[in-house]
C-alpha positions as a printed Julia matrix, in Angstrom:
343×3 Matrix{Float64}:
  0.29   0.08    0.13
  2.93   2.59    1.06
  4.27   1.5    -2.8
  1.55   2.6    -4.68
  1.21   5.86   -2.52
  4.62   6.89   -3.33
  5.26  10.17   -5.33
  7.5    9.91   -8.56
 10.17  11.67   -6.93
 10.25   9.14   -4.3
 10.18   5.94   -6.59
 12.9    7.83   -8.91
 16.39   6.42   -9.06
 18.41   7.73   -5.9
 21.63  10.07   -6.36
 24.17   7.74   -4.72
 23.34   5.0    -7.35
 24.36   7.35  -10.09
 27.11   8.09   -8.32
 28.35   4.55   -7.81
 27.83   4.07  -11.13
 29.69   7.19  -12.11
 32.58   5.73   -9.5
 32.55   2.2   -10.98
 33.4    3.71  -15.17
 35.71   6.49  -13.28
 37.62   3.36  -11.09
 37.82   1.59  -14.28
 39.01   4.09  -16.68
 42.8    4.02  -16.32
 42.61   0.16  -17.05
 40.27   0.91  -20.09
 42.79   3.4   -21.59
 45.87   0.9   -21.09
 43.79  -1.67  -22.66
 42.94   0.35  -25.83
 46.46   0.96  -26.2
 47.28  -2.64  -26.03
 44.85  -3.44  -28.38
 46.12  -0.71  -31.18
 49.85  -1.9   -30.76
 48.27  -5.12  -32.23
 46.95  -3.16  -35.24
 50.16  -0.86  -36.54
 49.17   1.45  -39.1
 52.04   2.65  -41.12
 54.91   1.69  -38.15
 52.43   3.38  -35.79
 49.99   2.67  -33.0
 46.64   4.13  -34.35
 45.38   3.98  -30.65
 48.37   6.11  -29.21
 48.04   7.86  -25.63
 48.07  10.83  -27.6
 45.44  10.12  -30.1
 43.2    8.96  -27.04
 43.7   11.98  -25.23
 42.85  14.28  -27.78
 40.06  12.21  -29.34
 38.66  11.64  -25.64
 38.57  15.25  -25.15
 36.87  15.68  -28.1
 34.1   13.48  -26.94
 34.19  15.25  -23.81
 33.66  18.54  -25.31
 30.59  17.39  -27.56
 29.14  15.62  -24.84
 29.21  19.16  -22.44
 28.15  20.97  -25.33
 25.18  18.92  -25.82
 24.58  18.87  -21.66
 25.26  22.75  -21.17
 25.67  24.44  -24.48
 22.48  26.56  -23.69
 24.41  27.84  -20.98
 27.14  29.21  -23.1
 25.39  32.56  -23.93
 26.41  35.93  -23.85
 24.64  36.86  -20.94
 26.46  34.8   -18.82
 29.64  35.61  -20.38
 29.68  38.56  -19.36
 29.44  38.3   -15.95
 32.87  37.14  -15.71
 35.43  39.42  -14.5
 39.11  39.54  -16.37
 40.12  37.9   -13.16
 38.08  34.56  -13.71
 39.18  34.3   -17.36
 42.71  34.3   -16.93
 42.07  31.71  -13.59
 39.84  29.54  -15.88
 43.2   29.7   -18.37
 45.22  28.56  -15.41
 42.98  25.86  -14.5
 42.17  24.68  -18.12
 46.08  24.67  -18.49
 46.64  22.44  -15.66
 43.85  20.29  -15.16
 42.72  19.87  -18.89
 46.21  19.5   -20.59
 49.12  19.19  -18.14
 47.75  16.87  -15.7
 45.94  14.36  -18.37
 48.73  14.01  -20.44
 51.37  13.61  -17.3
 49.01  10.85  -16.23
 48.56   9.53  -19.68
 52.16   9.3   -20.04
 52.33   7.29  -16.55
 50.2    5.0   -18.02
 52.63   3.88  -20.74
 55.83   3.78  -18.24
 54.43   1.86  -14.96
 51.72  -0.44  -13.73
 48.16   0.98  -13.73
 48.03   0.14  -10.21
 50.74   2.82   -9.23
 48.85   5.44  -11.51
 45.77   4.92   -9.29
 47.55   5.23   -6.11
 49.96   7.76   -6.7
 47.08   9.68   -8.09
 45.59   9.7    -4.44
 48.64  12.23   -3.59
 46.37  14.86   -4.92
 43.68  15.05   -1.86
 46.84  15.39    0.52
 48.26  18.26   -1.38
 44.91  20.04   -2.01
 44.09  19.85    1.92
 47.63  21.09    2.56
 47.28  24.16    0.36
 43.78  24.72    1.44
 44.96  25.17    5.11
 48.23  27.36    3.97
 46.45  29.67    1.28
 43.15  29.59    1.66
 43.05  29.13    5.56
 40.52  26.62    5.7
 39.82  24.89    8.93
 40.16  20.88    9.2
 39.54  18.94   11.82
 42.2   16.08   13.12
 40.58  13.29   11.65
 41.26  14.84    8.14
 44.6   15.82    8.96
 45.41  12.56    9.95
 43.78  10.84    7.58
 45.4   12.91    4.83
 48.65  12.2     6.32
 48.13   8.6     6.27
 47.19   9.3     2.56
 50.07  10.83    1.81
 52.46   7.75    3.55
 50.85   5.1     1.68
 51.82   7.15   -1.48
 55.23   7.13   -0.78
 55.22   3.8     0.27
 54.17   2.67   -2.84
 56.71   4.71   -4.83
 59.73   4.15   -2.47
 59.38   0.34   -1.47
 59.14  -0.65   -5.33
 63.27  -0.35   -6.03
 63.83  -3.51   -4.05
 60.67  -5.66   -5.48
 61.16  -4.35   -8.79
 64.9   -4.75   -9.53
 66.13  -3.19  -12.97
 62.72  -1.88  -13.48
 63.04   0.95  -11.18
 64.36   3.72  -13.68
 61.38   3.24  -16.04
 59.0    2.58  -13.32
 60.1    5.73  -11.29
 59.76   7.81  -14.21
 56.07   6.79  -14.88
 55.68   7.41  -10.74
 57.12  10.86  -11.07
 54.83  12.03  -14.11
 52.26  10.5   -11.68
 53.11  12.6    -8.8
 53.96  15.98  -10.93
 50.06  15.2   -12.43
 48.66  15.09   -9.01
 49.98  18.06   -8.02
 48.74  20.11  -10.92
 45.36  18.78  -10.15
 45.38  19.85   -6.51
 47.05  23.43   -7.63
 43.93  23.85  -10.18
 41.37  22.71   -7.35
 42.6   25.36   -5.39
 42.34  28.06   -8.1
 39.05  26.53   -8.65
 37.93  27.2    -5.0
 39.58  30.31   -4.43
 38.2   32.06   -7.72
 35.93  30.38   -9.53
 33.66  29.28   -7.09
 31.04  31.64   -8.81
 31.62  30.65  -12.33
 28.85  28.17  -13.64
 29.89  24.89  -13.81
 29.17  24.66  -17.59
 31.18  27.42  -18.53
 33.53  26.16  -16.26
 33.71  22.81  -17.52
 33.22  23.42  -21.85
 36.03  26.22  -21.79
 38.55  23.7   -19.65
 37.85  21.17  -21.65
 38.23  23.12  -25.1
 41.31  25.07  -23.97
 42.95  22.1   -22.57
 42.45  20.13  -25.77
 44.02  22.84  -27.74
 47.08  23.35  -25.3
 47.25  19.87  -25.14
 47.39  19.58  -29.59
 49.54  22.45  -30.22
 52.34  21.03  -27.44
 52.58  17.15  -28.69
 52.91  19.22  -32.08
 56.13  21.01  -30.74
 57.56  17.84  -28.62
 56.65  14.87  -30.81
 55.62  16.18  -34.37
 53.04  16.25  -36.62
 53.84  12.76  -37.18
 52.01  11.89  -34.2
 48.54  12.64  -35.09
 48.94  10.65  -38.28
 46.5    8.31  -37.47
 44.33  10.84  -36.07
 41.06   9.77  -38.73
 41.95   6.09  -38.61
 38.46   4.23  -38.85
 40.26   1.86  -36.08
 40.82   4.42  -34.01
 37.54   5.9   -34.29
 35.73   2.97  -33.78
 36.72   2.43  -30.36
 37.23   5.84  -29.3
 33.09   5.53  -30.02
 32.91   3.12  -27.26
 35.56   4.64  -25.21
 33.42   8.06  -25.55
 30.1    6.66  -24.83
 31.14   4.66  -21.65
 33.75   6.81  -20.1
 32.79   9.92  -21.15
 28.91   9.98  -22.09
 27.95   7.63  -19.4
 30.19   8.42  -17.02
 30.0   12.26  -17.11
 26.11  11.75  -17.31
 25.77   9.67  -14.17
 28.43  12.11  -12.2
 26.48  15.02  -12.72
 23.02  13.78  -12.32
 24.3   12.03   -8.92
 26.15  15.28   -7.81
 22.59  16.95   -8.07
 20.81  14.61   -5.46
 23.8   14.45   -3.2
 25.28  15.86   -0.2
 29.12  16.97   -0.12
 29.56  14.16    2.19
 28.2   11.58    0.51
 29.56  12.61   -2.65
 32.96  12.88   -1.54
 32.74   9.15    0.94
 31.45   7.45   -2.37
 34.44   8.92   -5.01
 36.86   7.97   -2.3
 36.11   4.29   -3.51
 37.59   5.08   -7.13
 41.35   3.7    -6.21
 39.58   0.67   -5.34
 37.67   0.14   -8.45
 40.66   0.85  -10.21
 43.04  -1.89   -8.66
 40.24  -4.35   -9.09
 39.94  -3.14  -12.75
 43.55  -3.65  -13.2
 43.73  -7.15  -12.4
 40.43  -8.04  -14.27
 41.13  -6.23  -17.43
 44.84  -6.42  -17.72
 45.5   -9.28  -15.34
 47.42  -7.15  -13.38
 48.09  -8.52  -10.09
 49.34  -5.48   -7.05
 52.47  -5.81   -6.11
 53.61  -6.02   -2.59
 54.69  -2.42   -2.85
 51.14  -1.52   -3.65
 49.56  -3.77   -1.38
 51.41  -1.91    1.59
 50.91   1.52    0.3
 47.57   0.95   -1.07
 46.29  -0.38    2.22
 48.08   2.68    4.16
 46.31   5.11    1.93
 42.58   3.34    2.04
 43.03   3.39    5.78
 43.74   6.93    6.07
 40.95   8.0     3.4
 38.58   6.34    5.93
 39.88   8.54    8.48
 39.38  11.3     6.84
 36.23  10.78    5.35
 35.43  10.25    9.0
 36.6   13.79   10.0
 35.05  15.31    6.46
 31.57  13.78    7.79
 31.67  15.24   10.91
 32.95  18.77    8.97
 29.18  18.42    7.22
 27.18  17.62    9.74
 28.22  20.46   11.86
 27.97  22.96    8.99
 24.48  21.16    7.69
 25.82  21.46    4.29
 23.35  21.57    1.33
 23.92  20.31   -2.01
 27.41  19.62   -3.4
 29.5   21.67   -5.81
 30.22  19.82   -8.75
 33.74  21.42   -9.31
 35.4   20.78   -6.0
 34.26  16.98   -5.54
 34.82  16.31   -8.83
 38.38  17.69   -8.97
 39.06  15.19   -6.13
 38.46  12.01   -8.08
 41.7   12.45  -10.11
 42.51  10.81  -13.52
 38.87   9.65  -15.16
 40.53   8.4   -18.71
 40.26  12.24  -20.18
């Protein structure tokens, strides 16, 4: 009888389910990206991999931009654009370069040089660095659980990095470069998050997302041309590439972003932050399932410390959210905390 009396809003899919679906997709994105490049390596064209990491990033960004224009294109209008100050545009440009071009490029290159699990776990360096910058630059308050949890997460990342030389022997040089790139990528995302929180909180999410993706794609394209040459994109129009990128775009970009945005609109800050903290767990399982990449001893040790730190940090965040009685979540702030999402 109770079910018959429910209103349409009570029968709708809960926002938490959309967030979980998005986290499953985002967590698996690194493993999916590596798998695609392996498929491309089996179908070389004129001596080149048609699904190179650069092509995946460039075409993936184009797919993301198309989705954003479909979802938010109406909000990109003259009235909204006129409300932005010159400082807003400068900071939007910085964020676009850091989080839309530099960080993704570094993570993609890291995926080419080290294990997916390393990229997933080391990417969790972003929250500790963001918290430290928030306290230092933004004078934000944090309780002891957040500080302790963040410190443990940082310790876990360091353990993941520095326990590997003795366990991987001669592979340390290659793995070390990939891990270093993942660290710099995480720091770039953290800096962009601080800029967003400090100076872009009033910028509409639609303008923020479209501008970041568009400018990030342009900057990455020209940077790749300078660093690698025009031949690096010679397979960009390959039917084989676009066939797989349509699948990649639909799953990672369209479904992932759509589920995430819909879930954010119906969730609180604490709920979205808690669910997003499970991203590294999904990433590790995805690497094993998709790539048969079992965690190393260093990753087990470091990952366990990271997860315990995330648990304590989430306890602190829940306490802070409860005390402040926070309303609906701000999409940019929580989304930046997820880290690498495959694009």
